C-alpha positions as CSV (number, residue, x, y, z in Angstrom):
1,M,131.8,72.6,57.1
2,R,133.7,69.8,54.8
3,A,131.9,71.2,52.0
4,F,133.1,74.9,52.8
5,L,136.7,73.3,53.5
6,K,136.6,71.8,50.2
7,S,135.5,74.9,48.5
8,V,138.2,77.0,50.0
9,D,141.0,74.3,49.6
10,I,142.2,75.6,46.1
11,D,145.2,73.2,46.0
12,F,143.7,70.0,47.3
13,N,146.3,69.5,50.3
14,K,143.3,69.3,52.7
15,M,145.0,72.6,54.6
16,V,143.8,76.3,54.5
17,S,146.7,78.8,53.7
18,L,146.5,82.4,54.5
19,T,145.9,83.0,50.5
20,E,143.3,80.5,50.2
21,Y,141.4,82.3,53.1
22,L,142.0,85.7,51.7
23,V,140.5,84.4,48.4
24,S,137.3,82.8,50.2
25,K,136.9,85.8,52.6
26,Y,137.0,88.7,49.6
27,R,136.1,86.5,46.9
28,V,139.0,87.2,44.5
29,Q,140.4,84.9,41.9
30,W,143.7,83.5,43.3
31,K,145.9,84.4,40.8
32,E,144.8,88.0,40.9
33,L,145.9,87.9,44.4
34,V,149.0,86.0,44.2
35,H,150.3,88.3,41.0
36,K,149.5,91.5,42.7
37,P,152.6,93.8,42.9
38,Q,153.6,94.9,46.5
39,D,151.7,97.7,48.4
40,D,152.5,101.0,48.4
41,K,152.8,103.2,51.6
42,Q,149.5,105.4,50.9
43,A,147.7,102.4,50.2
44,A,148.6,100.6,53.6
45,E,148.0,103.5,55.4
46,E,144.7,103.7,54.1
47,R,144.0,100.2,54.6
48,K,145.1,100.5,58.4
49,A,143.1,103.5,58.9
50,A,140.1,101.5,57.5
51,Q,141.0,98.5,59.5
52,A,140.9,100.5,62.7
53,A,137.9,102.0,61.9
54,V,136.5,98.4,61.4
55,D,138.1,97.5,64.9
56,L,136.4,100.5,66.6
57,A,133.2,99.9,64.9
58,A,133.4,96.4,66.1
59,Q,134.0,97.6,69.4
60,K,131.4,100.3,69.6
61,T,128.8,97.3,68.5
62,E,130.1,95.4,71.1
63,E,129.8,98.1,73.9
64,A,126.1,99.1,72.3
65,S,125.2,95.1,72.7
66,E,126.3,95.2,76.5
67,A,124.4,98.2,77.1
68,H,121.4,97.3,75.4
69,K,121.6,94.1,77.3
70,A,121.8,96.1,80.6
71,A,119.0,98.0,79.6
72,A,116.8,95.1,78.5
73,E,117.8,93.7,82.4
74,R,116.8,96.9,84.1
75,E,113.4,97.3,82.0
76,Q,112.8,93.9,83.1
77,V,113.4,94.9,86.7
78,A,111.3,98.1,86.4
79,K,108.7,95.9,84.7
80,D,108.6,93.6,87.7
81,E,108.8,96.1,90.5
82,K,105.7,98.1,88.5
83,K,103.8,94.6,88.8
84,E,104.4,94.1,92.3
85,A,103.5,97.9,92.8
86,S,100.0,97.7,91.0
87,E,99.2,94.3,92.9
88,K,100.3,95.9,96.2
89,A,97.9,99.2,95.1
90,G,95.2,96.6,94.2
91,E,95.4,95.0,97.6
92,A,95.5,98.3,99.4
93,A,92.6,99.5,97.2
94,K,90.6,96.5,98.5
95,K,91.4,97.0,102.5
96,S,90.6,101.0,101.7
97,A,87.2,99.8,100.6
98,A,86.6,97.3,103.3
99,A,87.6,99.7,105.8
100,K,85.4,102.1,104.4
101,A,82.5,99.4,104.5
102,K,83.3,98.3,107.9
103,E,83.0,101.9,109.1
104,E,79.5,102.1,107.6
105,E,78.6,99.1,109.1
106,S,79.8,100.5,112.4
107,A,78.3,103.7,112.0
108,E,75.1,101.8,111.0
109,A,75.3,100.0,114.4
110,E,75.9,102.7,116.5
111,T,72.8,104.6,115.3
112,K,70.3,101.5,116.0
113,A,72.6,101.0,119.2
114,K,71.9,104.6,120.1
115,A,68.2,104.7,119.4
116,A,67.8,101.2,121.2
117,A,69.0,102.8,124.1
118,A,67.0,105.9,124.0
119,A,64.3,103.6,123.5
120,S,65.1,101.4,126.3
121,Q,65.7,104.7,128.7
122,K,62.6,105.9,127.9
123,A,60.8,102.7,129.1
124,Y,62.5,102.6,132.2
125,D,61.7,106.3,133.0
126,E,58.1,105.4,132.3
127,S,58.3,102.2,134.1
128,K,59.8,104.0,137.0
129,A,57.3,106.8,136.7
130,A,54.6,103.9,136.8
131,A,56.2,102.4,140.1
132,D,56.6,105.8,141.8
133,E,52.5,106.3,141.0
134,Q,51.9,103.4,142.5
135,K,53.6,103.8,145.8
136,K,52.2,107.2,146.1
137,A,48.9,105.6,145.6
138,L,49.6,103.0,148.1
139,D,51.2,105.3,150.7
140,K,47.8,107.2,150.7
141,V,45.7,104.3,151.0
142,L,48.0,103.4,154.3
143,A,48.0,106.8,155.5
144,E,44.0,106.7,155.4
145,E,44.1,103.0,156.9
146,K,46.2,104.3,159.6
147,K,44.3,107.5,160.2
148,Y,41.0,105.2,160.3
149,N,42.9,102.8,163.2
150,D,44.1,105.8,164.8
151,A,40.8,107.1,165.3
152,M,39.3,103.9,166.1
153,A,41.9,103.2,168.9
154,D,41.5,107.0,170.3
155,F,37.6,106.5,170.9
156,K,38.0,103.0,172.1
157,V,40.2,104.5,174.7
158,K,38.2,107.4,175.6
159,S,34.8,105.5,176.0
160,E,36.4,103.3,178.7
161,D,38.2,106.0,180.3
162,M,36.3,106.2,183.8
163,S,38.1,109.4,184.5
164,L,36.0,111.3,181.9
165,G,32.8,112.4,182.1
166,A,29.7,110.0,181.0
167,V,29.1,112.4,178.0
168,K,32.4,112.4,176.8
169,R,32.4,108.3,177.4
170,N,29.2,108.2,175.5
171,K,30.2,110.6,172.7
172,A,33.4,108.7,171.7
173,A,31.5,105.3,172.1
174,N,29.0,106.9,169.5
175,Q,32.0,107.9,167.4
176,L,33.6,104.4,167.8
177,A,30.3,102.7,166.7
178,Q,30.0,104.7,163.6
179,L,33.3,104.1,162.5
180,K,32.9,100.4,162.9
181,A,29.7,100.7,161.2
182,K,31.8,102.5,158.0
183,P,32.3,100.1,155.6
184,T,36.5,99.3,155.3
185,L,36.4,96.5,152.5
186,G,37.1,98.7,149.6
187,L,40.3,100.2,151.8
188,Q,41.2,96.8,152.4
189,T,41.0,95.7,149.1
190,A,42.7,98.6,147.7
191,K,45.6,98.2,150.0
192,V,46.1,94.8,148.6
193,T,45.8,95.4,145.1
194,L,48.0,98.9,145.3
195,T,50.7,96.8,147.3
196,A,51.0,94.0,144.5
197,A,50.8,96.4,141.5
198,E,53.4,98.4,143.7
199,K,55.8,95.5,143.9
200,R,55.1,94.5,140.4
201,A,55.8,97.7,139.0
202,K,59.2,97.9,141.1
203,K,60.1,94.2,139.7
204,A,59.5,95.7,136.3
205,A,61.4,99.1,136.6
206,K,64.5,96.6,137.9
207,K,64.3,94.6,134.8
208,V,63.9,97.7,132.6
209,E,66.9,99.1,134.2
210,A,69.0,96.2,133.6
211,A,68.1,96.0,129.9
212,T,68.7,99.7,129.8
213,R,72.3,99.3,131.3
214,A,73.0,96.8,128.9
215,V,71.6,98.4,125.8
216,R,74.1,101.3,126.9
217,E,76.9,99.3,127.1
218,T,76.2,98.0,123.5
219,A,75.9,101.4,122.2
220,Y,79.1,102.5,123.8
221,K,80.7,99.4,122.2
222,A,79.1,100.4,119.1
223,E,80.6,104.2,119.3
224,E,83.9,102.7,120.1
225,A,83.8,100.2,117.2
226,L,82.8,103.0,114.8
227,K,86.0,105.2,116.3
228,E,88.4,102.1,115.6
229,A,86.8,101.6,112.2
230,K,87.4,105.5,111.3
231,E,90.9,105.4,112.3
232,A,91.4,102.1,110.5
233,R,89.9,103.8,107.1
234,K,92.1,106.6,107.5
235,A,94.9,104.4,108.1
236,S,93.9,102.3,104.8
237,E,93.1,105.3,102.9
238,E,96.7,106.5,103.7
239,A,98.4,103.5,102.9
240,E,96.4,103.4,99.3
241,K,97.7,106.5,98.6
242,L,101.4,105.7,99.2
243,A,100.7,102.6,97.2
244,K,99.2,104.8,94.4
245,E,102.0,107.1,94.3
246,A,104.7,103.9,94.5
247,E,102.5,102.3,91.7
248,N,103.0,105.8,89.6
249,E,106.7,105.7,90.4
250,A,107.2,102.2,89.3
251,T,105.6,103.1,86.1
252,Q,107.5,106.1,85.1
253,A,110.4,104.2,86.1
254,A,109.3,101.5,83.7
255,N,108.4,103.6,80.9
256,A,112.2,105.6,81.2
257,A,113.8,101.7,81.0
258,E,111.9,100.9,78.3
259,E,112.7,104.4,76.8
260,A,116.4,103.6,77.3
261,R,116.4,100.3,76.1
262,K,114.6,101.7,72.8
263,V,117.7,104.0,72.5
264,A,120.1,101.5,73.5
265,E,118.4,99.1,70.5
266,A,118.7,102.3,68.2
267,A,122.4,102.4,69.2
268,V,123.3,98.9,68.7
269,E,121.7,99.3,65.1
270,A,123.8,102.5,64.7
271,A,127.0,100.7,65.6
272,R,126.4,97.8,63.5
273,K,125.6,100.0,60.2
274,A,128.8,101.3,61.1
275,F,130.8,98.5,61.5
276,A,129.2,97.2,57.9
277,E,130.0,100.4,56.6
278,A,133.8,100.2,57.9
279,E,134.0,96.8,56.9
280,E,132.8,97.4,53.4
281,E,135.5,100.0,53.2
282,L,138.1,98.1,54.2
283,K,136.9,95.2,51.5
284,K,137.0,97.8,48.8
285,L,140.5,99.0,49.9
286,L,141.8,95.1,49.9
287,A,140.5,94.5,46.3
288,K,141.7,98.0,45.1
289,P,144.7,97.5,42.7
290,V,148.0,98.7,44.0
291,S,151.2,100.1,42.3
292,S,154.3,98.1,42.5
293,G,156.4,100.9,42.7
294,Q,158.4,100.1,39.6
295,G,159.2,102.7,36.7
């Protein structure tokens, strides 16, 4: 700064006069400047117009710079919003994919649960049918046993009934003796065996029935879970769609803001160029010799 002031201070009085400032700014010889005659009206008007053009160009440059600054800020905001929208879209896509996978998993679980329920129901039906068959066989054996015992009792009563004739009593006694001589061990064994088998079949059928109820409940829960998974998948797909639309809108806004910023930059460059041209024209006019108005 001292070197600059020293170069401007022509008379070395450590002060800068208007003449010294003009000599430094417009790079003219000080003798030429101080000896120039007074300006004429036309030149003054030209310089006034040139100065006005410089001032206007400066104003336009400042306005263009402010517009460029605002456009750059809007562009940054748009870019930030685009980034946020992209992140949300990515997150929505992940959730949608997870929901779809969950739905597929639930569908597979439902299929397995229904298959298990069907198999369990089949096993229950078969065990119940077996228990029913065991009961029928036991009922038949018990019926035969009752028939045998009833006949024995009837023949015994008749053989001892003194109101009957001797022939009838003897016939009844003979029939009673024949029944007693008939083997009954097989009947008793069958009765015991079938009774135990019938109890085991009933017990097994109850267990299978309980297991079948549990499996059916599991299948029902799996079906409900699949419904919820489908609804969640639909909701996540809709959210992903909306997020994608928002991302596209943010991208368009960012592109538009970038284009606006480029236009503003071009406007700044044009304004600066116009200012430089106006300032150059003013310099030329200031350096142009003028007449003194003397005849």
